[in-house]
N, C-alpha and C positions, 0 to 999 in steps of 0.2 A: 504494500500500500504506500509506504514511504517513497519507494522508487517512482510510483505513479505520480505522486505529488510533485516530486522534483522534476519529472518529465514535463508536467503541465506548466510548472513555474518557468522552466527553461524555454518552452515553446512560447509562452506569453511574453517573455522578455524579448525574444527575437521577433515576435509579431508586432510589438509596439512601434518600432521604427518603420515597419512596412506600412502600418496603418497611417503613419504620420507623413508619408511621402507627398501626399497631395493636399490641396485645400480647395474649398468651394467659395466662389465669388458670385456676387450679384451685380448685374448691370446697374450702373448709376445713370438713370435716364436724363438727369440734368446735364451730364457731361458726355453724352453719347449721341450718335446720329446714324440713321439709316436712310441714305439718300439714293435717288435713282436719276438716270438721264435717258431721254428717248428722243429720236429724231422727229422733227416737225416740219412738214411741207418740203422735205428733202434738203432744206437750206440752213436749218439751225437746230439747236437742241433745247428741249424743255427739261428743267430740273425740278425735282420735288423731294419731299421727305415725309416721314411719319412722325407726328408729334408725341405719340404715346407708345411706350414699349416696356417690356420687362423680360428678364431672362437670367440665366445663371451659366457659370462655367466651372468645371472641375479641372484643375491644373495640377499635374504631377511633374515637377521640375526635373525629376530624375529620368523621366521618360515621357516626353511631350506627346508621343503617340497614344498615350492614355487619356488625352484631352477629351472632355465631354462638354458639349454646348447645347443649350436649349434657349430659343428666343421666340417671343410672341410679340407681334405688332398689332395695334388696333387699326384695322384697315380703314375705318371711318376717319381716322386722324390724318389721312393723306392731305398734304399741303403743298400746292405749287404756287402759292401767293396770288392765286386768281380764283375768286369765289365761284364763278360760273363753271370754269373748267373743273374745279374740285367736285362740284355737284355732279358733273357728268362722270367723273372717275368713280364716284360712289354708286352710280346706278348699274343696271344690268349689262350695259355695254362693256364695263370694265370690272371693277372689284365686286360689284353687287353686295355691298356691305350689309344690307338688311338680312340677307341670307347667309353670308359668309363673313362674320364680324372680325375674324382674326386671320393673320398670316403667321405661319410657324416654320421654324427651322430646327431640326433635331439632328445632331451629328451622328454618324455611324462609324467612320474610320478616319484616321489621320496619317498622313505621310510626312515625315520630316525631311525637308530638302537641305537645310543647313541650320546653323545655330539660331537664326532669326526668321526662318521662312517655313511655312507649313502649307500643305494642301489638305483642307478639311472637307470631306464629302459627307453629305447628309441628305435628309428628306426635306424638301421645301413643299409646304402645303399652302396653296394659294387658290382661292375661289373653289375650294372643295376638291382640287386636283393635287395629287402628290407626285412629284418628280424628283429624281436624284440630281443634286447640284453640287459642284465642287467649287469651294471658295479658296482663293489664294490669300493666305494670312501672313502678315508681318507681325511678329511678336510671339508670345506675350512679352512685354517689357519686364525688366526686373521690378520687384516689389519696392514701393516707397511708402513712408509713413507721412500722412498729411498732418497739418497743424492741430487737428482735432483727435488724433490718435488712431485714425483708421489706416489700414494697410491697403494700398491701391496699386493697380497695374493696368496696362492698356494693350490694345491690339487694333490693327486695321485689317480690313478685308475687302476684296473685290471679286466680282463675278459677273457673268453676262447670261441672261436667260432670253428665251423667245416667248413673248407673251401669249402667242397662239397655242403653245404647249399647255397653257393653263386655262384655255377656253376664252381668252380675250381676243376675239376675232374681228371685232368692229373696226371698220376703216372706210375710207373713201378714196377713189382713184382720182388723181388730179387731171385736168384737161391736157396738160403738157406731159403727162405720164408721171409715174411715181405715186407714192401713197401719202395721204394726209398725215398719218401717224406711223412711225417706224415700228417694226416688229421686234427688233432686238432691244433689250433694256439693260443698260449698264448699271450695276449696283455697287455702291460705295458704303462701307461700314467703318465707323470709328466708335470703339467702345472703351469706356473707363469702368473698371471693375473694382468692387470693394469686397475685401475678404469678410466672410460671415463670421 
């Protein structure tokens, strides 16, 4: 029996460092942004962002491929600084926010390219459709302590999706050719994380 107790004690001592390798962080929405850019009339780009978001990340500095990310955006908080356009984006032609109020991303696997670059692949669910998307990530940065005693770090991410893959097919053909609204959407993410 004593040998069993020693074995359990020894295993628990070795397990403690293993459990302490990672930390969970929450997205600080006041210092984070989820932006997008899409072609308009084939001659310029329209940019927008989402005002409301939440999410978390589990970061294991010993092995960044253990990274886990979950993000939820409030689809109705879409903001392109143009009220009429934002109303159109909320209706059935685009986000259909009354039926699909959230946009989510949940990571599935991570590839480390070098010390500061990752490829994070996960499921993006938009307008009720789930597709696998890969995000190019820079970071996470080293942890810093803010003036209020919180531990923070950050990361940036970029990806491109085709909106038609998520059921956003509305468009108009221009007289001179081309489309009123582009199909490819460039996405830019800046997140600041607070350790829980």
